[in-house]
C-alpha positions as CSV (number, residue, x, y, z in Angstrom):
1,M,-33.6,32.7,6.5
2,S,-31.3,30.5,4.4
3,D,-28.1,31.7,2.8
4,G,-28.4,29.7,-0.4
5,L,-24.8,29.9,-1.4
6,Y,-23.5,28.9,2.1
7,D,-26.1,26.5,3.2
8,E,-27.2,24.8,-0.1
9,R,-24.3,25.3,-2.5
10,P,-21.0,25.2,-0.6
11,R,-19.2,23.4,-3.4
12,L,-20.3,26.3,-5.7
13,Y,-18.8,28.7,-3.1
14,D,-15.5,26.6,-3.4
15,A,-15.6,26.8,-7.2
16,I,-16.1,30.6,-7.0
17,Q,-13.3,31.0,-4.5
18,S,-10.9,28.5,-6.2
19,E,-8.4,31.2,-7.3
20,W,-8.3,32.8,-3.8
21,D,-4.8,32.7,-2.2
22,Y,-5.5,31.0,1.1
23,D,-1.8,30.5,1.7
24,R,-1.3,34.3,1.6
25,D,-4.1,34.7,4.2
26,A,-2.5,32.1,6.5
27,A,0.9,33.7,6.1
28,F,-0.7,37.1,7.0
29,V,-2.2,35.6,10.2
30,F,1.1,34.0,11.3
31,D,3.0,37.2,10.5
32,A,0.5,39.2,12.5
33,L,0.9,36.9,15.5
34,A,4.7,36.9,15.2
35,D,4.7,40.8,15.0
36,R,2.8,40.9,18.3
37,G,5.0,38.4,20.0
38,V,2.4,35.6,20.1
39,D,4.1,32.2,20.0
40,L,1.4,29.6,19.5
41,G,4.1,27.0,19.8
42,D,4.2,27.5,23.6
43,A,2.9,24.6,25.6
44,G,-0.9,24.8,25.8
45,S,-1.2,28.0,23.8
46,G,-1.1,26.5,20.3
47,R,-4.8,26.8,20.0
48,L,-6.5,29.0,17.5
49,L,-10.2,29.8,17.1
50,E,-11.3,30.4,13.5
51,V,-14.6,32.2,13.1
52,G,-16.5,31.7,9.8
53,C,-14.4,28.8,8.7
54,G,-16.4,28.2,5.6
55,T,-15.3,25.1,3.8
56,G,-12.1,24.7,5.9
57,E,-9.4,26.0,3.6
58,H,-7.8,28.2,6.3
59,A,-8.3,25.7,9.1
60,R,-6.4,23.1,7.1
61,R,-3.5,25.5,6.6
62,F,-3.5,26.5,10.3
63,A,-3.5,22.8,11.4
64,A,-0.7,22.0,8.8
65,R,1.4,24.5,10.7
66,G,0.8,22.5,13.9
67,L,-2.0,24.5,15.6
68,D,-5.0,22.9,17.2
69,V,-7.9,24.6,15.6
70,T,-11.5,25.1,16.7
71,A,-13.3,26.3,13.5
72,I,-16.8,27.6,13.7
73,D,-19.4,28.5,11.1
74,V,-23.2,29.0,11.2
75,H,-23.7,27.3,7.9
76,E,-24.1,23.5,8.1
77,G,-23.4,23.1,4.4
78,M,-20.1,24.8,4.7
79,L,-19.2,22.7,7.7
80,D,-20.1,19.5,5.8
81,V,-17.5,20.3,3.2
82,A,-15.0,21.5,5.8
83,R,-15.4,18.1,7.6
84,E,-14.4,16.3,4.4
85,K,-11.4,18.5,3.7
86,C,-10.1,18.5,7.3
87,A,-10.4,14.8,7.7
88,G,-7.3,14.4,5.5
89,V,-5.1,16.9,7.3
90,D,-1.7,15.4,8.1
91,G,0.2,15.9,11.3
92,E,-0.6,15.9,15.0
93,A,-2.8,19.0,15.0
94,D,-6.5,18.7,15.8
95,I,-9.3,20.4,14.0
96,E,-12.7,20.6,15.8
97,L,-15.6,22.0,13.7
98,R,-18.6,23.5,15.5
99,R,-21.8,25.0,14.2
100,T,-22.0,28.3,16.0
101,G,-21.2,31.9,15.2
102,L,-21.1,35.6,16.2
103,P,-22.0,37.6,18.0
104,D,-22.2,35.0,20.8
105,P,-20.4,31.8,19.9
106,D,-21.4,28.8,21.8
107,L,-18.0,27.1,22.5
108,G,-18.9,25.3,25.7
109,D,-16.4,25.1,28.4
110,V,-13.1,25.3,26.5
111,A,-9.8,26.7,27.6
112,P,-8.9,30.2,26.3
113,F,-7.3,30.4,22.8
114,G,-3.9,31.9,22.0
115,A,-5.5,33.6,19.0
116,A,-8.8,34.1,17.3
117,V,-9.1,34.8,13.6
118,A,-12.1,36.2,11.7
119,I,-10.8,37.0,8.2
120,R,-12.2,37.5,4.7
121,G,-15.0,39.8,5.9
122,V,-16.6,37.4,8.4
123,V,-17.6,40.3,10.6
124,N,-19.2,42.0,7.6
125,H,-22.1,39.5,7.9
126,L,-23.1,41.0,11.2
127,A,-25.5,43.9,11.6
128,S,-23.5,47.0,12.7
129,A,-25.1,46.7,16.2
130,G,-23.6,43.2,16.6
131,L,-20.0,44.1,15.9
132,D,-19.1,45.4,19.4
133,P,-20.6,42.3,21.2
134,A,-18.9,40.0,18.7
135,I,-15.5,41.5,19.3
136,A,-16.1,41.4,23.0
137,A,-17.1,37.7,22.9
138,L,-13.9,36.9,20.9
139,R,-11.7,38.9,23.3
140,D,-13.2,37.0,26.2
141,R,-12.2,33.7,24.6
142,L,-8.5,34.7,24.4
143,R,-5.9,33.9,27.0
144,P,-3.9,36.8,28.4
145,G,-1.7,38.1,25.7
146,G,-3.8,36.4,23.0
147,V,-4.5,38.2,19.7
148,L,-7.6,38.7,17.6
149,V,-7.0,39.0,13.9
150,F,-9.9,40.3,11.8
151,D,-10.7,42.5,8.9
152,N,-13.6,44.7,8.3
153,S,-15.1,47.1,5.8
154,P,-17.9,49.6,6.2
155,L,-21.2,47.8,6.8
156,P,-24.7,48.5,5.8
157,P,-26.9,48.8,8.9
158,D,-28.3,45.2,8.5
159,G,-25.0,43.5,7.7
160,N,-23.9,42.0,4.4
161,R,-25.7,39.0,3.0
162,P,-24.8,37.0,-0.1
163,P,-27.3,37.1,-3.0
164,T,-29.5,34.0,-3.2
165,G,-30.8,34.5,-6.7
166,G,-32.6,37.0,-8.9
167,S,-31.2,40.2,-10.3
168,T,-28.2,41.8,-8.7
169,G,-28.9,45.2,-10.2
170,A,-25.4,45.1,-11.9
171,R,-25.1,46.5,-15.4
């Protein structure tokens, strides 16, 4: 099934989200890592996995702070826009974009990450039964002492899917 907003209209998604404070989110992630003693500046550990990268706004900010980012999303439309945005990131950091997702991300044979991030309700798109396997898969991708940063809200049994048209039932 297609998620129209994410697959077919990623620029509309960007327009809808244009007022979102992505800098605040990035600062929250860096503060959460610092609070837990995770220094991604250590040799070989400055690697971050971003799950549900969307159009690349967070990935760009993480890379601008010097992190090598592997950013994943299941929606090719979102990744197309992310590729455009991330191509212009200044600095020595690297951003790799991959089409894969939870609960079992196909990341190939990559070294463990210092941190994994799934923010802005990424896990809310999973059915409830997929949450535990997804968290376990992310945990297994972390180096010892690595940190997973995510947010969550109560989920309907089948997960949370964006509207693709028609009436929303709102009054």
